[in-house]
C-alpha positions in Angstrom: 44.9 8.1 15.8 44.6 5.4 13.0 44.2 6.5 9.4 41.1 4.3 9.4 39.5 6.3 12.2 36.8 8.6 10.9 34.7 11.1 12.8 31.0 10.1 13.0 28.9 12.9 11.6 25.6 13.3 9.9 27.5 13.4 6.6 29.4 10.1 7.3 26.2 8.4 8.3 24.6 9.2 5.0 27.7 7.9 3.3 27.1 4.7 5.3 23.5 4.3 4.1 24.1 5.5 0.5 22.9 2.1 -0.8 19.5 2.8 0.6 16.7 4.1 -1.6 16.3 7.8 -2.1 13.0 7.8 -0.3 14.4 5.9 2.7 17.3 8.4 2.9 14.8 11.3 2.7 12.7 9.8 5.4 15.7 9.4 7.7 16.7 13.0 6.9 13.3 14.2 8.0 13.6 12.3 11.3 17.0 13.8 11.9 15.8 17.3 11.2 12.9 16.8 13.7 15.5 15.7 16.3 17.6 18.7 15.4 14.6 21.1 16.0 14.0 19.3 19.3 17.6 19.8 20.5 17.4 23.5 19.7 14.2 24.0 21.7 14.9 21.5 24.5 18.6 22.1 25.1 19.3 25.3 23.1 22.1 23.4 21.4 22.4 21.7 18.1 22.3 17.9 17.8 26.0 17.6 17.3 26.6 19.0 20.8 24.0 16.6 22.3 25.7 13.6 20.7 29.1 14.8 21.8 27.9 15.1 25.4 26.2 11.6 25.3 29.4 10.1 23.8 31.4 11.3 26.9 29.3 9.2 29.2 30.2 5.6 30.1 28.3 2.4 31.1 24.7 2.5 32.3 24.7 6.2 32.7 25.2 6.7 29.0 22.4 4.3 28.1 20.1 5.9 30.6 20.7 9.4 29.3 20.1 8.2 25.7 16.7 6.8 26.7 15.9 10.0 28.6 16.7 12.1 25.6 14.6 9.8 23.4 11.7 10.0 25.8 11.9 13.7 25.8 11.9 13.7 22.0 8.8 11.4 22.0 7.0 13.8 24.3 8.0 16.7 22.1 6.6 15.1 19.0 3.4 14.3 20.8 3.1 17.9 21.9 3.5 18.9 18.3 0.3 17.0 17.5 2.0 14.3 15.5 0.0 11.1 15.2 1.1 8.1 17.3 2.1 6.3 14.1 4.3 9.2 13.0 6.0 9.4 16.4 6.8 5.7 16.4 8.0 5.8 12.8 10.2 8.8 13.4 11.9 7.1 16.4 12.5 3.9 14.4 14.2 5.9 11.7 16.3 7.9 14.2 17.4 4.9 16.3 20.2 3.6 13.9 21.5 7.2 13.5 21.5 7.7 17.3 23.4 4.4 17.8 25.9 5.4 15.1 26.6 8.9 16.5 26.9 7.7 20.2 28.6 4.4 19.3 26.0 2.6 21.5 24.0 -0.5 20.7 20.3 0.1 21.3 18.6 -3.2 21.5 15.0 -3.5 20.3 13.9 -5.1 23.6 15.3 -2.1 25.6 13.8 0.3 23.0 10.3 -1.2 23.7 10.8 -1.5 27.5 12.3 1.9 28.2 10.2 4.2 26.0 6.6 5.1 26.3 4.9 5.9 23.1 1.5 7.5 22.6 -1.3 5.0 21.9 -2.6 4.5 18.4 -6.1 5.8 18.2 -8.2 3.5 16.1 -10.6 5.8 14.4 -13.2 4.9 11.8 -12.1 6.8 8.7 -14.9 7.9 6.4 -14.6 7.0 2.7 -14.6 9.9 0.2 -17.9 10.6 -1.3 -18.5 11.5 -5.0 -19.6 15.0 -4.0 -16.3 15.6 -2.2 -14.2 14.3 -5.1 -16.2 16.3 -7.6 -15.5 19.5 -5.6 -11.8 18.7 -5.3 -11.6 18.2 -9.0 -13.5 21.5 -9.7 -10.8 23.4 -7.8 -7.9 21.5 -9.3 -5.8 22.7 -12.2 -6.0 20.6 -15.4 -2.7 18.9 -14.6 -3.7 18.1 -11.0 -7.2 16.9 -12.1 -5.4 14.4 -14.4 -3.2 13.3 -11.5 -6.2 12.9 -9.1 -8.3 10.9 -11.7 -5.3 8.7 -12.3 -4.8 8.0 -8.6 -8.4 7.1 -7.9 -8.8 5.0 -11.1 -5.5 3.1 -10.7 -4.7 2.9 -7.0 -1.2 4.3 -7.5 0.5 5.7 -4.4 1.3 9.4 -4.8 5.0 8.5 -4.4 4.7 6.2 -7.4 2.7 8.6 -9.5 5.2 11.4 -9.3 7.9 9.1 -10.7 6.0 8.0 -13.8 7.3 8.9 -17.2 5.6 8.9 -20.5 7.3 5.6 -21.4 5.5 3.9 -18.5 2.1 4.4 -20.3 1.0 2.3 -23.2 -2.3 1.6 -25.0 -3.4 -1.9 -24.1 -6.6 -3.0 -25.6 -9.3 -0.6 -24.6 -7.4 1.2 -21.9 -4.1 2.9 -21.0 -1.9 0.5 -19.0 0.7 1.8 -16.6 3.8 -0.3 -15.9 4.8 0.6 -12.3 8.5 -0.1 -12.2 9.9 -1.8 -9.1 12.1 1.1 -8.3 9.0 3.4 -8.0 7.3 1.2 -5.5 7.3 0.9 -1.8 7.7 -2.9 -1.9 10.2 -2.9 -4.8 7.9 -5.2 -6.7 6.9 -4.3 -10.3 3.2 -4.4 -11.2 0.8 -3.1 -13.8 -2.4 -1.1 -13.4 -4.9 0.7 -15.7 -6.6 4.1 -15.7 -10.2 4.8 -16.6 -11.4 6.4 -19.9 -12.3 9.4 -17.9 -8.8 9.8 -16.5 -7.3 9.1 -20.0 -9.2 12.0 -21.5 -7.3 14.3 -19.0 -3.9 12.5 -19.2 -3.7 12.0 -23.0 -3.1 15.8 -23.8 -0.3 15.8 -21.3 1.3 12.7 -22.8 1.0 13.9 -26.3 3.1 17.0 -25.7 6.1 15.3 -24.0 9.1 13.1 -24.8 9.2 9.5 -23.5 11.6 10.2 -20.6 9.6 13.2 -19.3 7.9 13.1 -15.9 4.2 13.0 -16.4 3.0 14.2 -13.0 6.2 14.8 -11.0 7.3 18.4 -10.5 10.8 17.5 -9.4 13.3 14.7 -10.3 13.7 14.2 -6.6 10.7 12.0 -5.9 10.5 12.9 -2.2 10.5 16.6 -3.0 7.9 16.0 -5.7 5.7 14.2 -3.2 6.1 17.1 -0.7 5.0 19.5 -3.5 1.9 17.5 -4.1 1.1 17.3 -0.4 1.5 21.1 -0.1 -0.7 21.8 -3.2 -3.4 19.4 -2.0 -3.4 21.1 1.4 -4.1 24.5 -0.2 -6.7 22.9 -2.5 -8.4 21.2 0.4 -8.7 24.6 2.3 -10.1 26.3 -0.8 -12.7 23.6 -1.2 -13.6 23.8 2.5 -12.5 20.3 3.5 -10.1 21.1 6.3 -12.0 19.0 9.0 -9.8 16.6 11.0 -10.3 13.5 13.1 -9.6 13.6 16.8 -6.1 12.3 16.1 -5.3 15.4 14.0 -5.4 13.5 10.7 -7.3 15.3 7.9 -10.4 13.6 6.8 -9.8 14.4 3.1 -6.3 13.5 2.0 -4.6 12.8 -1.3 -4.0 9.2 -0.1 -7.8 8.7 0.3 -8.1 8.7 -3.5 -6.2 5.4 -3.6 -8.4 4.0 -0.8 -11.5 5.0 -2.9 -10.2 2.8 -5.7 -9.6 -0.2 -3.4 -13.1 0.1 -1.8 -14.9 0.3 -5.1 -13.0 -2.5 -6.8 -13.4 -4.9 -3.9 -17.2 -4.7 -4.3 -16.8 -6.0 -7.9 -14.0 -8.6 -7.5 -12.5 -9.6 -4.2 -8.8 -9.0 -4.1 -8.6 -7.1 -7.4 -8.3 -3.6 -5.8 -5.6 -4.7 -3.4 -3.7 -6.5 -6.2 -3.6 -3.5 -8.5 -2.8 -1.3 -5.5 0.4 -3.3 -5.0 -0.5 -5.1 -1.7 1.9 -8.1 -1.7 -0.4 -10.8 -0.4 -3.0 -10.1 -3.1 -0.4 -9.6 -5.9 0.8 -13.2 -5.4 -2.8 -14.4 -6.0 -3.1 -12.4 -9.2 0.3 -13.3 -10.7 -1.4 -16.3 -12.4 -3.6 -13.9 -14.5 -2.5 -12.4 -17.8 -2.6 -8.7 -18.4 -5.6 -9.2 -20.6 -7.5 -11.1 -17.8 -6.6 -8.3 -15.4 -7.9 -5.7 -17.9 -11.2 -7.7 -18.2 -11.5 -7.6 -14.3 -10.8 -3.9 -14.4 -13.4 -3.1 -17.1 -16.1 -4.7 -14.9 -15.1 -2.4 -12.0 -14.5 0.8 -14.1 -18.1 2.2 -13.8 -17.6 2.4 -10.0 -14.4 4.5 -10.6 -16.1 7.1 -12.9 -16.7 10.5 -11.2 -18.8 12.2 -13.9 -22.4 11.1 -13.7 -22.7 11.6 -17.5 -19.5 9.6 -18.3 -20.6 6.8 -15.9 -24.1 6.6 -17.6 -22.5 6.5 -21.0 -20.1 3.8 -20.0 -22.8 1.7 -18.3 -25.0 2.0 -21.4 -22.1 1.0 -23.6 -21.4 -2.0 -21.4 -25.1 -3.0 -21.5 -25.1 -2.8 -25.3 -21.9 -4.8 -25.5 -23.4 -7.4 -23.2 -26.6 -7.6 -25.3 -24.5 -8.0 -28.5 -22.3 -10.6 -26.9 -25.4 -12.6 -25.7 -27.0 -12.4 -29.1 -23.8 -13.5 -30.7 -23.5 -16.4 -28.2 -27.1 -17.4 -28.8 -26.7 -17.3 -32.6 -23.6 -19.4 -32.2 -25.4 -21.9 -29.9 -28.4 -22.1 -32.3 -26.0 -22.8 -35.2 -24.2 -25.5 -33.1 -27.6 -27.0 -32.2 -28.6 -27.1 -35.9 -25.4 -28.7 -36.9 -25.7 -31.2 -34.0 -29.3 -32.0 -35.1 -28.2 -32.6 -38.7 -25.4 -34.8 -37.5 -27.7 -36.8 -35.2 -30.3 -37.2 -38.0 -27.7 -38.4 -40.4 -26.4 -40.8 -37.8 -29.9 -42.1 -37.1 -30.5 -42.7 -40.7 -27.2 -44.5 -40.9 -28.2 -46.7 -38.1 -31.7 -47.4 -39.6 -30.9 -47.6 -43.4 -27.1 -47.7 -43.7 -24.8 -50.5 -44.6 -25.0 -52.1 -41.2 -28.8 -52.0 -41.2 -28.9 -53.5 -44.7 -26.6 -56.3 -43.6 -28.9 -57.0 -40.7 -32.0 -57.0 -42.9 -30.2 -59.4 -45.4 -29.2 -61.7 -42.5 -32.8 -61.8 -41.1 -34.2 -62.6 -44.6 -31.7 -65.4 -45.1 -32.4 -66.8 -41.7 -36.2 -66.6 -42.3 -36.0 -68.4 -45.7 -33.6 -71.0 -44.2 -36.1 -71.8 -41.4 -38.8 -72.1 -44.0 -36.6 -74.2 -46.3 -37.4 -71.8 -49.0 -34.5 -72.3 -51.3 -35.9 -70.0 -54.0 -36.3 -67.2 -51.5 -32.7 -67.6 -50.4 -31.3 -67.6 -53.9 -33.4 -64.5 -54.9 -32.5 -62.7 -51.7 -28.8 -63.5 -52.3 -28.8 -62.4 -56.0 -30.8 -59.3 -55.2 -28.6 -58.3 -52.4 -25.4 -58.8 -54.5 -26.9 -56.7 -57.4 -28.4 -54.1 -55.0 -25.2 -53.4 -53.2 -23.0 -53.5 -56.3 -25.1 -51.3 -58.7 -27.2 -48.8 -56.6 -25.8 -45.6 -55.1 -25.6 -45.2 -51.3 -28.5 -42.7 -51.4 -30.6 -45.1 -53.6 -29.9 -47.9 -51.1 -31.0 -45.8 -48.1 -34.2 -44.6 -49.8 -35.2 -48.0 -51.1 -34.7 -49.6 -47.7 -36.7 -46.8 -46.1 -39.6 -47.4 -48.5 -39.5 -51.2 -47.9 -39.5 -50.8 -44.1 -42.3 -48.2 -44.1 -44.4 -50.4 -46.4 -44.0 -53.5 -44.4 -44.5 -51.7 -41.1 -47.9 -50.5 -42.5 -48.8 -54.0 -43.6 -48.7 -53.1 -47.3 -48.3 -55.8 -50.0 -45.2 -56.0 -52.0 -45.1 -53.1 -54.5 -42.6 -52.8 -57.4 -42.8 -49.0 -56.9 -40.6 -49.5 -53.9 -37.7 -49.9 -56.3 -38.5 -46.9 -58.5 -35.4 -45.1 -57.2 -33.1 -47.8 -58.6 -34.6 -48.4 -62.0 -31.7 -46.8 -63.8 -29.3 -49.0 -61.8 -31.4 -52.0 -62.7 -31.3 -51.2 -66.4 -27.6 -50.5 -66.4 
């Protein structure tokens, strides 16, 4: 036997997949434990004995027996009232382990062709109502109430929430922002989300009494165990509240995961894609990557009233939002009025410039010179020339405008020449 040869056991398999995430390894361990229980009940032997027996077989006989064992396992899980999805997921997690232990390649095509899985039942799942959520919160401890309000106002997965530490929370503008680290997430993609003021009121006392590295909601450093603890607690809470009704598939109608679905449903009514993006659904996250944290917060604030459970809190928030909207509109209107007034002043000044400014005076001078030239009125030309020279040199710009305005108004009304038209520039004349 070579020194490189190593017995293939459950322990060596977990050494082999040690690079996988903790949650993945825990899920594989659960699938292996289910298979172990099956072996004990079906063959009255442990799984090691079954693998040893399968390893002794050769050729097609070995492969046939492996698929026979797997089909028996599928039937066993189905009899245990596991959902079709759970059965399929368990087999997918067990397949690499079975191939490792029996040193047999199990091709995906054969896996699909040789095995019969229960059909997925497509049931119409009911959304949680406010009344159900309120009753759940009434039965929950203060810590769990904080957790549940966080889940339904942030779209966190329970597996993400139990890994959050105080340092992942920060005040951002008007709300608490949560930085969901990549290692916490199912997709290994970092994102941010927010929690409502209602949730913050319950979470803040917990944050205030702990150090930055302390778990906020998790009851165990092992996230899989912490998740199991929350599932167990919610199961007991659900029974106390009287919500143990199930769908035909055996799935409970009220689950801790439904809180996240509640968030997505409510947010989608306000802004399409927002709920899925904050929930960490990859396709929608790519769309929202172009938005800043501040823009995401503004989207969130619009949706927040839909996420408030307390009728009183919701009414207060809605009234506050209405007041802020009124103040904003009034401020915008005042700003627009001010802009219009400034624009009017500018246009009026510009109009006066066009009518009585330097260009207008040049035009009037040119017309007068042309008129006297046609009339061969040399005296008029000289007077006009001397007056224009003096007028432009000695009078102020305002005096020039006002004088030209009086002359134009007088001539337009057919008035005779009046020296009073030049009253405004007498001082300039005397100087």
